[in-house]
N, CA, C and O atoms as CSV, one atom per row, in Angstrom:
chain,resi,resn,atom,element,x,y,z
A,1,UNK,N,N,5.570,130.204,176.658
A,1,UNK,CA,C,4.528,131.089,176.162
A,1,UNK,C,C,3.143,130.510,176.433
A,1,UNK,O,O,2.208,131.251,176.733
A,2,UNK,N,N,3.008,129.193,176.329
A,2,UNK,CA,C,1.713,128.578,176.572
A,2,UNK,C,C,1.321,128.677,178.039
A,2,UNK,O,O,0.140,128.776,178.370
A,3,UNK,N,N,2.326,128.648,178.919
A,3,UNK,CA,C,2.029,128.777,180.337
A,3,UNK,C,C,1.473,130.167,180.628
A,3,UNK,O,O,0.528,130.303,181.404
A,4,UNK,N,N,2.043,131.188,180.020
A,4,UNK,CA,C,1.557,132.550,180.187
A,4,UNK,C,C,0.137,132.686,179.639
A,4,UNK,O,O,-0.706,133.337,180.257
A,5,UNK,N,N,-0.126,132.090,178.510
A,5,UNK,CA,C,-1.457,132.132,177.919
A,5,UNK,C,C,-2.478,131.453,178.822
A,5,UNK,O,O,-3.601,131.936,178.967
A,6,UNK,N,N,-2.096,130.345,179.422
A,6,UNK,CA,C,-2.987,129.640,180.339
A,6,UNK,C,C,-3.274,130.499,181.571
A,6,UNK,O,O,-4.423,130.614,181.997
A,7,UNK,N,N,-2.232,131.098,182.140
A,7,UNK,CA,C,-2.399,131.924,183.336
A,7,UNK,C,C,-3.294,133.130,183.035
A,7,UNK,O,O,-4.164,133.475,183.833
A,8,UNK,N,N,-3.078,133.763,181.890
A,8,UNK,CA,C,-3.904,134.913,181.520
A,8,UNK,C,C,-5.359,134.511,181.282
A,8,UNK,O,O,-6.270,135.257,181.638
A,9,UNK,N,N,-5.582,133.351,180.690
A,9,UNK,CA,C,-6.952,132.885,180.465
A,9,UNK,C,C,-7.666,132.624,181.783
A,9,UNK,O,O,-8.838,132.969,181.939
A,10,UNK,N,N,-6.962,132.018,182.725
A,10,UNK,CA,C,-7.564,131.764,184.032
A,10,UNK,C,C,-7.840,133.083,184.753
A,10,UNK,O,O,-8.881,133.233,185.393
A,11,UNK,N,N,-6.925,134.028,184.655
A,11,UNK,CA,C,-7.112,135.327,185.293
A,11,UNK,C,C,-8.309,136.062,184.698
A,11,UNK,O,O,-9.109,136.638,185.437
A,12,UNK,N,N,-8.440,136.050,183.393
A,12,UNK,CA,C,-9.574,136.716,182.744
A,12,UNK,C,C,-10.882,136.004,183.094
A,12,UNK,O,O,-11.912,136.661,183.247
A,13,UNK,N,N,-10.862,134.688,183.222
A,13,UNK,CA,C,-12.058,133.961,183.631
A,13,UNK,C,C,-12.481,134.387,185.038
A,13,UNK,O,O,-13.666,134.600,185.295
A,14,UNK,N,N,-11.520,134.509,185.937
A,14,UNK,CA,C,-11.815,134.957,187.295
A,14,UNK,C,C,-12.385,136.376,187.291
A,14,UNK,O,O,-13.345,136.661,188.007
A,15,UNK,N,N,-11.803,137.257,186.495
A,15,UNK,CA,C,-12.303,138.624,186.405
A,15,UNK,C,C,-13.701,138.674,185.776
A,15,UNK,O,O,-14.503,139.545,186.113
A,16,UNK,N,N,-13.986,137.754,184.875
A,16,UNK,CA,C,-15.331,137.671,184.309
A,16,UNK,C,C,-16.358,137.309,185.363
A,16,UNK,O,O,-17.463,137.853,185.378
A,17,UNK,N,N,-15.988,136.375,186.258
A,17,UNK,CA,C,-16.893,136.039,187.361
A,17,UNK,C,C,-17.087,137.221,188.295
A,17,UNK,O,O,-18.201,137.485,188.749
A,18,UNK,N,N,-16.003,137.932,188.581
A,18,UNK,CA,C,-16.140,139.119,189.429
A,18,UNK,C,C,-17.046,140.166,188.785
A,18,UNK,O,O,-17.854,140.794,189.468
A,19,UNK,N,N,-16.914,140.352,187.494
A,19,UNK,CA,C,-17.765,141.316,186.794
A,19,UNK,C,C,-19.228,140.873,186.810
A,19,UNK,O,O,-20.132,141.706,186.857
A,20,UNK,N,N,-19.456,139.561,186.772
A,20,UNK,CA,C,-20.823,139.052,186.764
A,20,UNK,C,C,-21.514,139.243,188.116
A,20,UNK,O,O,-22.702,139.559,188.167
A,21,UNK,N,N,-20.776,139.052,189.201
A,21,UNK,CA,C,-21.418,139.150,190.515
A,21,UNK,C,C,-21.342,140.557,191.108
A,21,UNK,O,O,-21.953,140.816,192.145
A,22,UNK,N,N,-20.617,141.452,190.484
A,22,UNK,CA,C,-20.430,142.801,191.035
A,22,UNK,C,C,-21.742,143.547,191.283
A,22,UNK,O,O,-21.905,144.100,192.371
A,23,UNK,N,N,-22.682,143.593,190.344
A,23,UNK,CA,C,-23.879,144.395,190.612
A,23,UNK,C,C,-24.796,143.803,191.678
A,23,UNK,O,O,-25.709,144.477,192.154
A,24,UNK,N,N,-24.562,142.561,192.051
A,24,UNK,CA,C,-25.427,141.918,193.040
A,24,UNK,C,C,-24.758,141.755,194.394
A,24,UNK,O,O,-25.408,141.331,195.349
A,25,UNK,N,N,-23.484,142.079,194.501
A,25,UNK,CA,C,-22.808,141.857,195.771
A,25,UNK,C,C,-22.125,143.115,196.293
A,25,UNK,O,O,-22.677,143.786,197.165
A,26,UNK,N,N,-20.962,143.450,195.796
A,26,UNK,CA,C,-20.195,144.535,196.393
A,26,UNK,C,C,-20.391,145.885,195.712
A,26,UNK,O,O,-19.981,146.902,196.272
A,27,UNK,N,N,-20.979,145.937,194.571
A,27,UNK,CA,C,-21.280,147.208,193.900
A,27,UNK,C,C,-22.769,147.207,193.567
A,27,UNK,O,O,-23.159,147.082,192.406
A,28,UNK,N,N,-23.572,147.346,194.574
A,28,UNK,CA,C,-25.025,147.218,194.423
A,28,UNK,C,C,-25.591,148.270,193.473
A,28,UNK,O,O,-25.122,149.406,193.410
A,29,UNK,N,N,-26.612,147.848,192.741
A,29,UNK,CA,C,-27.339,148.779,191.884
A,29,UNK,C,C,-28.483,149.371,192.698
A,29,UNK,O,O,-28.732,148.943,193.825
A,30,UNK,N,N,-29.169,150.339,192.140
A,30,UNK,CA,C,-30.267,150.971,192.869
A,30,UNK,C,C,-31.376,149.958,193.177
A,30,UNK,O,O,-31.504,148.939,192.497
A,31,UNK,N,N,-32.152,150.243,194.180
A,31,UNK,CA,C,-33.139,149.279,194.676
A,31,UNK,C,C,-34.459,149.304,193.914
A,31,UNK,O,O,-35.210,148.330,193.953
A,32,UNK,N,N,-34.748,150.393,193.229
A,32,UNK,CA,C,-36.036,150.485,192.527
A,32,UNK,C,C,-36.004,149.635,191.248
A,32,UNK,O,O,-35.162,149.863,190.379
A,33,UNK,N,N,-36.904,148.669,191.128
A,33,UNK,CA,C,-36.901,147.794,189.948
A,33,UNK,C,C,-37.162,148.512,188.629
A,33,UNK,O,O,-36.792,148.003,187.571
A,34,UNK,N,N,-37.785,149.672,188.671
A,34,UNK,CA,C,-38.094,150.386,187.421
A,34,UNK,C,C,-36.915,151.210,186.905
A,34,UNK,O,O,-36.946,151.684,185.770
A,35,UNK,N,N,-35.902,151.381,187.705
A,35,UNK,CA,C,-34.751,152.186,187.283
A,35,UNK,C,C,-33.919,151.429,186.248
A,35,UNK,O,O,-33.860,150.199,186.252
A,36,UNK,N,N,-33.280,152.193,185.364
A,36,UNK,CA,C,-32.485,151.617,184.279
A,36,UNK,C,C,-31.330,150.761,184.807
A,36,UNK,O,O,-31.036,149.703,184.251
A,37,UNK,N,N,-30.680,151.217,185.877
A,37,UNK,CA,C,-29.529,150.475,186.392
A,37,UNK,C,C,-29.939,149.117,186.942
A,37,UNK,O,O,-29.159,148.166,186.885
A,38,UNK,N,N,-31.139,149.016,187.469
A,38,UNK,CA,C,-31.616,147.742,188.017
A,38,UNK,C,C,-32.204,146.848,186.925
A,38,UNK,O,O,-31.996,145.635,186.932
A,39,UNK,N,N,-32.931,147.444,185.998
A,39,UNK,CA,C,-33.642,146.670,184.982
A,39,UNK,C,C,-32.775,146.251,183.802
A,39,UNK,O,O,-33.018,145.203,183.203
A,40,UNK,N,N,-31.765,147.053,183.457
A,40,UNK,CA,C,-30.988,146.776,182.246
A,40,UNK,C,C,-29.509,146.535,182.540
A,40,UNK,O,O,-28.937,145.543,182.089
A,41,UNK,N,N,-28.906,147.421,183.280
A,41,UNK,CA,C,-27.452,147.367,183.459
A,41,UNK,C,C,-27.005,146.138,184.225
A,41,UNK,O,O,-26.065,145.465,183.803
A,42,UNK,N,N,-27.650,145.824,185.337
A,42,UNK,CA,C,-27.230,144.679,186.152
A,42,UNK,C,C,-27.353,143.348,185.389
A,42,UNK,O,O,-26.401,142.568,185.397
A,43,UNK,N,N,-28.486,143.059,184.734
A,43,UNK,CA,C,-28.555,141.803,183.975
A,43,UNK,C,C,-27.581,141.743,182.797
A,43,UNK,O,O,-27.029,140.686,182.490
A,44,UNK,N,N,-27.376,142.888,182.142
A,44,UNK,CA,C,-26.434,142.918,181.023
A,44,UNK,C,C,-25.020,142.646,181.499
A,44,UNK,O,O,-24.284,141.888,180.866
A,45,UNK,N,N,-24.635,143.259,182.612
A,45,UNK,CA,C,-23.299,143.019,183.153
A,45,UNK,C,C,-23.139,141.567,183.603
A,45,UNK,O,O,-22.064,140.985,183.455
A,46,UNK,N,N,-24.196,140.987,184.148
A,46,UNK,CA,C,-24.147,139.585,184.553
A,46,UNK,C,C,-23.933,138.669,183.348
A,46,UNK,O,O,-23.075,137.786,183.378
A,47,UNK,N,N,-24.705,138.879,182.306
A,47,UNK,CA,C,-24.611,138.033,181.109
A,47,UNK,C,C,-23.245,138.185,180.437
A,47,UNK,O,O,-22.642,137.191,180.033
A,48,UNK,N,N,-22.758,139.409,180.316
A,48,UNK,CA,C,-21.452,139.617,179.687
A,48,UNK,C,C,-20.326,139.049,180.540
A,48,UNK,O,O,-19.357,138.517,179.999
A,49,UNK,N,N,-20.432,139.149,181.862
A,49,UNK,CA,C,-19.427,138.558,182.745
A,49,UNK,C,C,-19.375,137.046,182.619
A,49,UNK,O,O,-18.294,136.458,182.579
A,50,UNK,N,N,-20.543,136.413,182.556
A,50,UNK,CA,C,-20.584,134.960,182.383
A,50,UNK,C,C,-20.055,134.577,181.009
A,50,UNK,O,O,-19.370,133.563,180.875
A,51,UNK,N,N,-20.357,135.363,179.993
A,51,UNK,CA,C,-19.831,135.091,178.650
A,51,UNK,C,C,-18.312,135.180,178.628
A,51,UNK,O,O,-17.650,134.337,178.022
A,52,UNK,N,N,-17.755,136.190,179.281
A,52,UNK,CA,C,-16.294,136.314,179.381
A,52,UNK,C,C,-15.719,135.113,180.110
A,52,UNK,O,O,-14.693,134.568,179.703
A,53,UNK,N,N,-16.379,134.699,181.188
A,53,UNK,CA,C,-15.908,133.540,181.946
A,53,UNK,C,C,-15.899,132.280,181.082
A,53,UNK,O,O,-14.910,131.547,181.068
A,54,UNK,N,N,-16.967,132.030,180.379
A,54,UNK,CA,C,-17.078,130.801,179.572
A,54,UNK,C,C,-16.027,130.783,178.464
A,54,UNK,O,O,-15.366,129.765,178.255
A,55,UNK,N,N,-15.869,131.893,177.757
A,55,UNK,CA,C,-14.888,131.946,176.669
A,55,UNK,C,C,-13.475,131.779,177.204
A,55,UNK,O,O,-12.675,131.050,176.618
A,56,UNK,N,N,-13.158,132.443,178.304
A,56,UNK,CA,C,-11.807,132.344,178.874
A,56,UNK,C,C,-11.534,130.963,179.447
A,56,UNK,O,O,-10.429,130.440,179.305
A,57,UNK,N,N,-12.527,130.371,180.090
A,57,UNK,CA,C,-12.346,129.022,180.623
A,57,UNK,C,C,-12.148,128.021,179.483
A,57,UNK,O,O,-11.320,127.117,179.587
A,58,UNK,N,N,-12.905,128.181,178.400
A,58,UNK,CA,C,-12.743,127.316,177.244
A,58,UNK,C,C,-11.349,127.472,176.637
A,58,UNK,O,O,-10.725,126.487,176.245
A,59,UNK,N,N,-10.868,128.704,176.563
A,59,UNK,CA,C,-9.531,128.953,176.048
A,59,UNK,C,C,-8.473,128.332,176.962
A,59,UNK,O,O,-7.486,127.777,176.479
A,60,UNK,N,N,-8.671,128.421,178.262
A,60,UNK,CA,C,-7.727,127.823,179.206
A,60,UNK,C,C,-7.669,126.313,179.036
A,60,UNK,O,O,-6.593,125.719,179.098
A,61,UNK,N,N,-8.819,125.694,178.822
A,61,UNK,CA,C,-8.837,124.239,178.605
A,61,UNK,C,C,-8.121,123.883,177.311
A,61,UNK,O,O,-7.365,122.912,177.266
A,62,UNK,N,N,-8.355,124.662,176.255
A,62,UNK,CA,C,-7.671,124.387,174.991
A,62,UNK,C,C,-6.159,124.524,175.116
A,62,UNK,O,O,-5.405,123.697,174.605
A,63,UNK,N,N,-5.729,125.575,175.797
A,63,UNK,CA,C,-4.285,125.778,175.990
A,63,UNK,C,C,-3.709,124.670,176.834
A,63,UNK,O,O,-2.610,124.190,176.557
A,64,UNK,N,N,-4.432,124.251,177.867
A,64,UNK,CA,C,-3.949,123.178,178.750
A,64,UNK,C,C,-3.806,121.849,177.980
A,64,UNK,O,O,-2.847,121.105,178.186
A,65,UNK,N,N,-4.768,121.565,177.098
A,65,UNK,CA,C,-4.717,120.302,176.339
A,65,UNK,C,C,-3.615,120.305,175.287
A,65,UNK,O,O,-3.122,119.241,174.912
A,66,UNK,N,N,-3.219,121.477,174.806
A,66,UNK,CA,C,-2.163,121.544,173.790
A,66,UNK,C,C,-0.761,121.376,174.394
A,66,UNK,O,O,0.211,121.203,173.659
A,67,UNK,N,N,-0.655,121.424,175.708
A,67,UNK,CA,C,0.653,121.318,176.350
A,67,UNK,C,C,1.230,119.960,176.172
A,67,UNK,O,O,2.332,119.690,176.649
């Protein structure tokens, strides 16, 4: 069960990184800086993606150390 928890934590961490870089790489936001998608949505998605990554990576380390 701990192995599954570790694998899921690593997978969610990877998906958090993908969510963080999505608006700046493969799912570009609009180019006008005054638009809502550029000014609010992209930075919010970046911050939440990094937060998901950090929490999941921390959980993966905790699960790994408990083995």
